[in-house]
Rosetta silent file (secondary structure, phi, psi, omega in degrees, C-alpha in Angstrom):
SEQUENCE: MRRDVPRPVSAATPVRRSPLVFITRLRSTGMPVRDIRRYAALAREGEHTTSQRLSLLIDHRNRVREQLDRLQLSLTAIDYKIASYERFTTR
SCORE:     score description
SCORE:     0.000 S_00000001
   1 L     0.000  131.357 -179.207   18.731  -11.398  -36.043 S_00000001
   2 L   -88.983  134.312  176.127   16.088   -9.824  -33.841 S_00000001
   3 L  -111.186  136.051  174.900   13.132   -8.111  -35.444 S_00000001
   4 L   -84.906  104.617 -178.836   11.072   -5.504  -33.640 S_00000001
   5 L  -100.043  129.016  177.752    7.562   -6.694  -34.214 S_00000001
   6 L   -60.144  134.717 -179.691    4.744   -4.397  -33.110 S_00000001
   7 L  -106.753  145.256  176.974    2.869   -5.945  -30.229 S_00000001
   8 L   -69.706  150.997  175.576   -0.812   -5.433  -29.516 S_00000001
   9 L   -70.674  129.726 -177.188   -1.729   -3.412  -26.450 S_00000001
  10 L  -122.810 -178.355  178.800   -2.675   -5.858  -23.750 S_00000001
  11 L   -68.193  -10.252 -177.816   -3.926   -5.848  -20.214 S_00000001
  12 L   -92.345    5.192  178.694   -0.300   -5.862  -19.053 S_00000001
  13 L   -69.583  153.994 -176.925    0.482   -2.339  -20.223 S_00000001
  14 H   -54.930  -35.178 -179.347    1.435    0.131  -17.450 S_00000001
  15 H   -63.886  -41.975 -179.442   -1.822    2.043  -17.824 S_00000001
  16 H   -77.714  -29.204 -177.146   -3.888   -1.086  -17.185 S_00000001
  17 H   -76.243  -25.820 -175.263   -1.510   -2.434  -14.545 S_00000001
  18 H   -54.281  -47.567  178.667   -1.653    0.706  -12.408 S_00000001
  19 H   -61.127  -35.903  178.887   -4.996   -0.060  -10.708 S_00000001
  20 H   -66.297  -41.675  177.689   -3.740   -3.545   -9.826 S_00000001
  21 H   -61.840  -43.286  179.687   -0.564   -2.109   -8.309 S_00000001
  22 H   -62.600  -45.699  179.173   -2.655    0.341   -6.282 S_00000001
  23 H   -61.421  -40.657  178.283   -4.986   -2.410   -5.055 S_00000001
  24 H   -61.903  -39.949  178.188   -1.937   -4.492   -4.122 S_00000001
  25 H   -67.987  -36.845  175.663   -0.577   -1.578   -2.104 S_00000001
  26 H   -60.398  -45.405 -178.851   -3.889   -1.178   -0.318 S_00000001
  27 H   -66.019  -42.546 -177.259   -3.795   -4.849    0.629 S_00000001
  28 H   -68.829  -16.095  176.264   -0.134   -4.774    1.675 S_00000001
  29 L   -99.054   10.975  171.389   -0.932   -1.907    4.036 S_00000001
  30 L    94.618    8.638  177.413   -3.659   -3.906    5.711 S_00000001
  31 L   -66.676  128.962  178.774   -6.845   -2.781    4.002 S_00000001
  32 L   -61.516  148.373 -179.469   -9.395   -5.562    4.488 S_00000001
  33 H   -57.426  -38.305  179.975  -10.457   -7.417    1.346 S_00000001
  34 H   -60.418  -38.565  179.039  -14.076   -6.342    1.938 S_00000001
  35 H   -71.702  -36.209  177.090  -12.991   -2.667    1.796 S_00000001
  36 H   -64.332  -42.868  177.782  -10.913   -3.277   -1.330 S_00000001
  37 H   -62.198  -41.091  178.082  -13.913   -4.910   -2.980 S_00000001
  38 H   -62.499  -45.587  178.775  -16.071   -1.949   -1.966 S_00000001
  39 H   -58.862  -47.604 -179.092  -13.493    0.475   -3.374 S_00000001
  40 H   -63.236  -41.191  178.780  -13.290   -1.455   -6.663 S_00000001
  41 H   -63.586  -42.803  177.932  -17.082   -1.629   -6.971 S_00000001
  42 H   -62.757  -41.537  179.817  -17.359    2.111   -6.383 S_00000001
  43 H   -62.105  -39.722  178.642  -14.647    2.780   -8.965 S_00000001
  44 H   -66.432  -28.331 -179.336  -16.537    0.703  -11.538 S_00000001
  45 H   -71.219  -24.425  175.580  -19.693    2.734  -10.849 S_00000001
  46 L   116.683 -173.654 -173.639  -18.013    5.913  -12.027 S_00000001
  47 H   -62.494  -27.505 -178.258  -17.145    9.435  -11.032 S_00000001
  48 H   -66.080   -7.251  178.118  -20.275   10.002   -8.963 S_00000001
  49 H  -102.563   10.360 -176.307  -18.722    7.717   -6.287 S_00000001
  50 H   -56.621  -44.234 -177.362  -15.551    9.782   -5.894 S_00000001
  51 H   -64.990  -34.741  177.739  -16.483   11.138   -2.451 S_00000001
  52 H   -68.669  -41.528  177.442  -17.193    7.620   -1.149 S_00000001
  53 H   -64.770  -40.530  177.890  -13.852    6.342   -2.480 S_00000001
  54 H   -59.334  -44.817  179.525  -12.120    9.345   -0.960 S_00000001
  55 H   -60.601  -45.176  177.236  -13.680    8.565    2.412 S_00000001
  56 H   -58.061  -44.703 -177.317  -12.528    4.931    2.227 S_00000001
  57 H   -69.769  -37.358  178.277   -8.982    6.025    1.371 S_00000001
  58 H   -65.475  -44.041  177.113   -8.821    8.679    4.094 S_00000001
  59 H   -59.134  -43.434 -179.654   -9.969    6.157    6.698 S_00000001
  60 H   -66.476  -42.254  178.441   -7.365    3.687    5.480 S_00000001
  61 H   -58.695  -41.997  178.363   -4.634    6.325    5.458 S_00000001
  62 H   -60.726  -41.549  177.556   -5.463    7.144    9.085 S_00000001
  63 H   -65.339  -40.247  179.040   -5.150    3.471   10.032 S_00000001
  64 H   -64.644  -41.726  178.108   -1.828    3.205    8.182 S_00000001
  65 H   -62.761  -40.133  176.417   -0.497    6.301    9.971 S_00000001
  66 H   -62.271  -41.420  178.240   -1.502    4.819   13.333 S_00000001
  67 H   -63.519  -42.442  178.200    0.279    1.602   12.383 S_00000001
  68 H   -62.107  -40.087  177.617    3.389    3.569   11.399 S_00000001
  69 H   -60.912  -45.530  178.934    3.330    5.367   14.752 S_00000001
  70 H   -63.585  -41.034  178.095    3.165    2.031   16.602 S_00000001
  71 H   -63.781  -39.492  179.194    5.981    0.644   14.453 S_00000001
  72 H   -63.096  -41.494  176.215    8.108    3.731   15.124 S_00000001
  73 H   -61.666  -42.475  178.499    7.657    3.255   18.883 S_00000001
  74 H   -64.681  -41.516  178.524    8.659   -0.387   18.557 S_00000001
  75 H   -63.055  -39.975  177.592   11.686    0.529   16.466 S_00000001
  76 H   -61.212  -42.771  178.099   12.758    3.061   19.081 S_00000001
  77 H   -64.055  -41.342  178.533   12.556    0.364   21.772 S_00000001
  78 H   -64.504  -45.354  177.704   14.576   -2.047   19.632 S_00000001
  79 H   -58.755  -41.112  178.892   17.217    0.621   18.931 S_00000001
  80 H   -61.559  -45.774 -178.716   17.443    1.341   22.663 S_00000001
  81 H   -64.962  -40.913  177.443   17.948   -2.337   23.473 S_00000001
  82 H   -61.010  -46.133  179.370   20.608   -2.691   20.747 S_00000001
  83 H   -60.963  -38.868  177.894   22.466    0.348   22.106 S_00000001
  84 H   -62.524  -46.067  179.676   22.305   -1.157   25.619 S_00000001
  85 H   -65.238  -40.209  179.592   23.772   -4.435   24.403 S_00000001
  86 H   -62.773  -41.551  177.447   26.458   -2.651   22.385 S_00000001
  87 H   -63.931  -39.858 -178.661   27.516   -0.668   25.487 S_00000001
  88 H   -66.377  -41.198 -175.239   27.551   -3.854   27.535 S_00000001
  89 H   -80.906  -13.268 -179.840   29.632   -5.829   25.012 S_00000001
  90 L   -95.167    4.772  178.244   32.245   -3.085   24.498 S_00000001
  91 L   -77.587    0.000    0.000   33.293   -3.008   28.195 S_00000001
């Protein structure tokens, strides 16, 4: 028989995990570790660093958008080549 035992709130709760997920997303989108460390240090300093954190995030967003644009161009080229091969193989 299973008993529902109250568990203490730990560092793994969604509220505490959220900053880690965000940092992971920054890294997975190519933000350099030095910038992530800067962002985290600013966040620990408090609300008076909000404008600096905002600036870091806007710069990163711009880089991510540029990367997405380059990826979209590459995807278009790949799609074109696939369509060419499909036309060639269906003759």
